[in-house]
C-alpha angles and dihedrals in degrees: 000000000000114000124243120242115297091246090063094074115091100164126062127193118201115203114178098192129053092237090053093051091046093053090049091052089054093062096052116115091209129017119210130203117272113271113271093208139032143171114289113272091012103145096176123128108232133197118182131202148122136267113189110316096339132090112222135193121209114207122198128194120250111255114284093018118123139149139039100315092048090050091051091047094049090049094047091052090047094057091048094055096034100040094175099060110121105176138025135214118203103205127180145077134324144171116266128229110216122195136164089262099036111052099197112169138174111286094028121125122238120194125192111248128165109259136162094003094312125119098228099273126059121197096213097183086067085070131079129215118255124215092262092056096255121120128243112227113232104153123080118198125193117243121244119278115282094239090059093046091051089051090047090053091051091048092053088058092047091053091053090052093043092237101136136097091229096113092047092051090049089050091056090062092060091086091053113086093199090064100042126146112246097201134253092274090069096053098093124171119194124205118261111279095024108130128209119251106266114254091001112137092210139010099267090111096042119109104270090196086072094062116114111240108228129176108260113249124234101200124171111268126213114204090332096316123108120237102234126230116245123227125195120202149076122347115200115215134193144150093248126069113254109230102141114097095196093052088045092057094041093054091047091054092048088055094052094260091291098123114106100167145015125217143153113239115037096085090058089061107035103074095041100038134029103252148168119207121214121183133181110211114244102163145356101256094251136115090276093067093095089071093049098068090111088074095062097092096047091046093048089051092055092052092048091049093054090045090054089051091051096048091044095059096045108112116243092249097039093112098040093109095041118109115234116259087233090066094040093050098046091150128014115235133025120309127220126202108170123145093210137057118239111282103238090187094056109148132206122313090127093144090059095046091049092051094050092046089053091049095049104030101052128145093249108055099156106081093089140283115335119229127196135162140202116211128184148117117307110269094023093116106261094140091049091052091050090048089051092049093052092057092042091052092048087056091054096040108032092186094052115118118215123214128185125206124187104209104176090114139355095263092054090048094054093045089053089050092050091055090051089050090053092053089052089048091233108183115245093012092134095050112118091227096046119123089233096178095049092045092053094041091054095050097041092048089063101040108126099204124075116272137182122208117194111204098197130196093010090162100136106061089195090069092060104026105037133066119232107232094188096056097027090238111163124225102290092207087069088063093059107104121248109194123142092247092055130108118187124193120190124196118198142155089219113082090191090056090048089058092049090053101041110015111214094348094095128126126192119227110212130179118296121270113251098264091050091049093050091048092050091049090049094049091048096054126090090205105044089183089082092076087063084085088085097180093045092046090052093049093046092053091047091053090049090046090229090286107160096217091048090050092051091048091051090048090050089052092050091046094048097045096035090224133140133258091245091058091044089055093047090056091042098052098040099086140343088251090055091052091051092049091054094045090051093055106125120223142170116261118180090200094064134070120273116253089024117122109245105194114108090226090058102041092062092053087071089059094045090055090047092053091045089056096048107029118025094180089053086056092050091049090047094051091046092051091052088062097054133048112301094226132070097011109179117213090231089067092063123099108269121265139152110294094242090048091049091051092049093046094050090044091055093052089047089049090057089046090238090123133023129204117238120240092250087060094227105090140040135217123209117214108260099232092043088054091055097044089048089060089052092048092053091048092052087053090046091239100112099092092049092050094050091053092045090051093049092051092048090050092046089053097052104032109105127216102269111255134149091251094059095034093121090059101046095042088056093047099040101084090049093049090050090052096053093043088055093049097047096042096199103298118195094245091058103025095123094051091045092051093050095046093045091052090053087052091054090051090049094053091044091054090048091051093247092134102162091053092044089053091055093053093044092051092050091046095049091047093053095041091054089052097044106028102024133245097285101042111122089237090056091048090050087056093049091051093048091050091049090050094054090046089053091053091051091053093250089137103160094051092043091048091053094050091044091056093047091049091049093052093049096046091050087054098042103032106018135247097284099045112122090237090052090051089048089057092047090052094047093050090053091049092057091044086055090049090051091053095252091131099161094052090046094050093049091054093043092054091049092048093047091052094051093043093052087051099044103030106023133250098280100042111125090239091055091049090049089057092048088053094049094047088053090052093053090048089051089050089053094052095252091133103161094051090044091051094050091051094045092050092049091046093049093050092052094044090053090051097043104033105018134248097281100045111120091238092053090050092052088057091050089053092047092052091052091050092054090047090053091051090054092052093252089134102158093051090044093050093049092054093043091055092049092046093047092051091050094047092048086054098043104031103020132247096279099049113120092235088052090051089050091057090048088054093049092049089054090052095054092047088051089052089054093051092251089136105161091050091046092049094051092052092047094050091048090047094048093049091052093043092052087051098046103029105020133247097282100046111123090236090053091050089050091057091047088053091050092048089051089051095051091047087052090051089053093051095253089132102160092050089047094049093050091053094046092049091050091047094047093055091047095048092049087052099045103028105022135251096280100042110124091236089054089050090051088055090050091050091048093050089052090052095052090046090053091050089053091052093250089134102159093050090046092050092053092049095047092049091052091048094046092050092052095043092052089050096045106029105021134246097283100045111121091237090054090050087051090058091045088052093048093049091049090053094049092047088053091053088051090054093246090134101164093050090044093050092049093054095042093051091050092049092049093050093051094045091053088053099043105029100024131241098285097047108120091235089053091050089047091053090051089051093048093051091046091053091050094050091046090053091049092052091048091053 
């Protein structure tokens, strides 16, 4: 019968072997004449006919052709000649896989059906054996067309209800010798591992004990032929013939036991053409299969019979919506549209590659298109990771096509799609009026093979997700294909956009880890010996924050200028302008788009402008942050805005990886290089000066007066305030705000014990306030007072004294005697007089100040309590211990009530009470209080705060006084080390710790070390404090003591007489320190044998100590003991 036109055929049947083609021809209802024309170079063998309502074309392989490539070629030629074919059936024979649960036997039918995450056909030579003998799956095959699966489902029901013509069709083969049934006795299955007898034409000589004993079937017979069982599941396909029972079972296990059959052609069709595979079982895929060739005809007949039933029940219009194979398979083999060559020097990022491979190359690939996204800072290497993934994925999926779309704007998107269309050879793709995006979308949505599309530089979500009303441009995202074989990877700087594109499948790309960064630098350098400068290399990578683009840029600079890393660093670190210049150095990078600016300083400008367009508040925050420190940015610092707007703006900056939220959730950090480039961006736009003034005023408005109660706030703000003050450098338009904020910084540093830094800020503030406000302005006087305070803390007593006196006089004149600020100056002047050993003058001023403060401020005011504390201190220094103790206890009680137990001022009073107890010989009570105070100060102020170190020193003293010399020495050494670090070697407090260490060494008999220390201290104290300062006299006394202990009596006597004379003059005859000198002189006179003079002095000392200190004071008891020893020696002599 004459054949209908070639375009009337919608179903193709591929039969590799002649016996398979013959069996399929036998089931045709009508046979047509062979086609009279065909596509050029089409070498297929065709038979035409009709089954039910459908015209079918049967394609046979040319003689000698077998395997996957031949199958793909035959199918490709078929679609070119028969351009209306929409689905294929692959019909023929295969090797069965029998198991205890799947009774597959010769003559049975196996039909490919998706199972266990597989598409129906598994190309097992895509896999590779693991160490445990299993196989790792690396090939993905498309499932059969839905229309054929639907028909297959209906056919299953029809078989159950026995409403098919299968038995009749099988009966028609009985008359054909080529398809005869050989009988159940010839269906033999050998155990796994059993091998066929070499060179034997059949299995007569094979070991029959290795046969698997199976229950005989009693299937229904039709005219002497059995009706086969039908099995649905996975068909394994490969180019090689499967005749190894152990490999057969191993592969089946690796596929979850879903394999029912092995064959050699189906995988060549599945991913290029929608196809259902039908196989009649002719053997068991073992070495015995060569003797089973007699079954080929019967097995082929069974497959053909099933194919007839399937086609017969397909509705006439079942394939109406199917796209023709000719359009789906525009080009055989995978396509590749990538703008870059593979980067052979790609470094690291394995975690990202593995994550993407896992996302894209999973076992179940049939639930729809897979989307993923990489987000991260510009220049961090997202495009390079995507490029590396493309080639890695191609290695795992050889038939995977790769498409690359540049999505920075709509024009780039369309140009990329046009290039893809050219690769597909889509007609009219280069026509100016062509709807390029829709043409490519339609083709790619129906591509059968796996494909990856990289949508690169999708930074602006508006480009993909919003329509352009002006141009009429539709939403571009709608043109991104969505077929089940598709894998789509977006790269974007905007993490929010990444979530819009890919949902939860987003991975952030951060800077490289150190080893990766160093390897990238090394690979990018012409002269790799440069990295032998290990310190320089480490510093360079730190400055570049391990950002790949910045590293390549630096390497390009080094290569071009033939310079060293050390010289590069010198230029980099000299000024911010130098950094920007180096970061703006343009260079050629083959891994980036032509025409795109490569410098790291330039690439971020694109993101800045994008944020400016979409989120104005985020731009404000970004600009504000560039004017303060880039670390530990508290949200409360930022310019005020509605809560929802703030959340969105901060989210935008995080999305672009410009800032990161800290784990505590309270603060943010801005990327260091972004911080610097932002400043340059603002300068280019001439907005930098305005933003620095705006930031200064914001900081001035929110920065609190530093107090203990708000310590948590100002310690968080301090570093940012210092940053903006440094940037603005007291400009005239903001001088008042600058001075006020700078004065607060000085107070912060004073409270933190950073005295040298505080002095610098106070000097600058005082200088500017004098210029702007005048000499007598209260603000200027505040700065004078603050400067004097910090000088006092550093032991610069003379200068501090002078400034305190000037401040006091001016405050009396400007504010009045009873003004709190004037009283503060009086208090401070008294403190420095006390520090200089001028105790009587200090006491007089303190009593006057205390009286006025009680009157003006009240008895419990913190300033009044401060005066009480200072009065007690000066009384203590004068040896008026009982009066000092009483005041200290009362002050401490009130401070605990008013300020709280942990307030620094309360802790000072605890320390002072312990000191006066120590001076009275109440050592245990003093030690207990010192330990409590030290613990609290370490908690509240920190271990290295000067006040904490003062407490450590005092604890060491009381331990020394109790004879706990080792413990005391340990504390004094630790305190001295910290004081030298924090305060400096010549600070009075540091010298005090050195003196105390010398004393405890003296007490332990380490006289030479003690003498060396005391001589050094005495020299320093004379230089720093003056010859007559009480602390200097203490050092002279202690030196005399250690000389006496070494038997250097004459030198000791001379020093003690000098010290005694000065102490009587400065402190008075009854001062405890004067009595110490008396006692020391008496002891050395005794050692010199001057007993009468010694006795006179010791009796005098004892009498005054009993009067001043009391009978039970340790010093009084020591005097009694010293006198007794002397009298005993005189009696003995």
